[in-house]
N, C-alpha and C positions, 0 to 999 in steps of 0.2 A: 858631372856633365849632363846637361838636359837631353831628353829624348826627342828626336826629330821624327815626326809622323811620316810614314810612307804614304805618299799620295796615291800610290797604286793599291794600297790596302786601306781604304777609307771605312770609317765606322758608320757612315750615314745610312748605308743600306741596312745594317743591323738594327739601328735605332728605328728606322721606319718599319721594319718587320715586327719588332716588339711593340711599337705603338699601335700597329694594326691588330695585333693579338689582344691588347688591352681594351681597345674599342669594341671588339666583338665578344669579349668575355662576359659571362653572367656570374658575378661574384656571389649573388645571393643563393645560388644553387647548392653550394656546399659552404654553409656559414656556421661557425661554432662560436658560442660565447661561453667561455669557461669561467670567467670572473666578471663580476658586475651584473648588469641586467640589460634587457632589451625592452624599450618602452615604445609602444605604438599608440599614438593618440589620434582621435578623430572618429568619425562615424563610418562604419564599415571599413575600417582601416586594415583589418586582417581578413584575408580571403584565402580559405584553404580548399583546394580542389583535389579530390582524391581521398587519401586516407591519412590519418595522423596518429601518433602514438605518444602517450605520456607514461614514462617508466617510473616516475616518482610521484609526488603529490601535486595535485592541481587545486588551487584555492580560487574560488570564484566569489567575488564580493559584488553584490548587486543582483540584477535580474539576468537569468540565463534562459533563453528561449530556444526550445527544440521543436522545430516544425515537422520533423520526420519521425522516424522510429528511434527510440532510445532503448538499447539493449544492454543489460548488465548480466555478465556471465559469472561474476563472483558474488560475494556477499554485499548486500545493499543495506547499509546502516543509516538510519535517519533519526537524529536526536531531537529535531524540532517538530513543529506542526506540519501536517501534510493536508492539503486541500485538493480533492479530486472532484472536478465538476463534470467530467464525462464518464463514459463507460469504462470499467476496470474489470478485466478478466484474469482470474487466477486459476491456472490449470494444474498446479501442483499442491502439495500440502501447505496449509496456512496456519500458523500458530500466533495467537494474539494473547499476550500476557498483560494483565492489568484490567482496570475498569474499561468497559466498552459500551458505548451508547449508539444505538441505531435510531435515527429519526426519519420516519417515513415508512412506506410499505417495504416489507422484506419478504422475499420468496425463497424457500429452501426446497430444492428438488433432489430426490434421491434419499438414500438411507442416511439418517442423522442420529448421532448418539450424544446424549447430554449426561455427563458424569458430574455428580455433585448436586447442590441445591439450586433449583430454578424458581424464581419468584416472578409472578405475573400480576401486575397491579391493575391492569385494565381488562376489558372484555376480550374473550377468546372465542373464535368461531372455528369449529372443526367440521368440515363438510364431508370428510371421508371416514373410512372405517378406523376405529381406534381400539387398540388392544392393550390392556394393562395386565401384566403378568405378576406383578408384585402387589403389595398391600396398598389399598387406596383408601385414604382418609379424607373425608369431606367435612369441613367444619363450617357450618352455615347452611342457609337454605339452598335447596336444589329443586329445580323445576324441569320436568320432562313433559314436553308437549306432544310427543309422538308415541308410537308403540314401543313398549319397553319389555324386553325378554330377559329373564333371569334363568340361567342354566346352572343348576347346582343348588346346594343347600343355602337357604336364606334365613337369617335370624334378625328379628326386630326386637330390640330391647326396650323400646318406648311404645307409645300409643300410635295406632294407625287409624286415620280417619278418612273415609271415602265420602267426598262431597260431590254435588252436582248431579245426583241421581244415578251415580255409577253402581254397577253390580259387581259382586265378588263371586266368581265361579270356581269351584273346586271339584274337578271331576264332573259328575252328573248332578252335583248339588249347587244351587245358586242362591245367594243371599241378595234379595232384591229390596232395597230400602223403600221403594214406592209400590211394592206388591201387596197382595192381600185384598180382601174385600173393602177394608177401610183405607187402603192406600198408605198405611203406616209402616209397611214392611212385611216381608214374607220369606220363609225358608222353603224353597221348592227343590224337590229331588225327583228324578224320573225312576229311581230305584228305591229300595228300602233303606231306611236310615237306622243303623244299629247304635244303641247307647250302651256302652259296656260298664258304665258307672251310674250310681244313683243320680237321678235328675230331679232338681227341685225347682218348682215354679212359684215365685213369691210376688206379691203385689200385683198379680194378674190372674186371669182365668185361663184354663187350658181347655180349648174346644177341639173335639175330635168329630169331624163331619163324615168319616167313613168308618170302616171296621177297625176295631182296636183289639189287638191280640197280645196277651201276656203269657209267655211261656215260662211258667214259674208262679210264685206267689205275687199277688197284687195287693198292696195295702192302701186303704183309704183312711187317712188320719185327719183329724180336725173337722169331722163332720158336725155341723151345728144342728140345732133344733129349729123346726119350722114354726114360726109363731102361730098361735091359734087364730083361725079365721083367714089364714093366707090362702090364696088361690094360685093356680098355675103350677103346682107342685105335684109330682107323681111318685109313688113308692118305687124303690129300687129293689128288685128281686134277684136272688141267686139260687139257682136250682142245684140238685145234687151233683150234676156234672160240672159245676163251676161256672155255668154261663150266667152272665149278669144281664138283666133286662129291665126296662122301665115299664111299669104297669100302666096301661092306658084305660 
């Protein structure tokens, strides 16, 4: 037997109440897609105000533009190429593995340590103090244009040539390549010069323009004969006290 509606208990008011709730509801506020996918097509179709979270993996195909700050608190892995056209600041440790090329000026401030072989193919300018604590090997020509100070023992295994009229000063003794009466060189000393080994003068004459003192035996070897009729020669006399004088 069919049901007869009670006109005193109408469903119209209940339907109107549920219709009003449906019209005022925001179904996108709590939306879940467990299967399938959600596709949003169009320009600026997705607008996120506030914060968002991705708990799985996010794949971006195409161009991703971040106009604000991008902060990565975990590990940032980049397998492809990276182009940085602006300023990049690294405040923590930075490890670069593999071949690295820097094109353009590079400035390093603070203490720096290079472990391993470092090869520099171009010019290098060092404007500050440089300290080398290990062995320094220079293969090739070296030019020093300023004052050079060597502290410690120095050994030269090859020839040393002083050009440009430079002098060599050792203590109070100076070797002047342009000194002397003829300008061909002179050895000048403000104190006495002691020769502890025999000294041989070959292919040249030895002139003494001041006093000459020999403490010990003095040998004159290789004295030649004066040709007959020669002038300008005087006898050399030695007295009993060992003094040598020229007879005038």
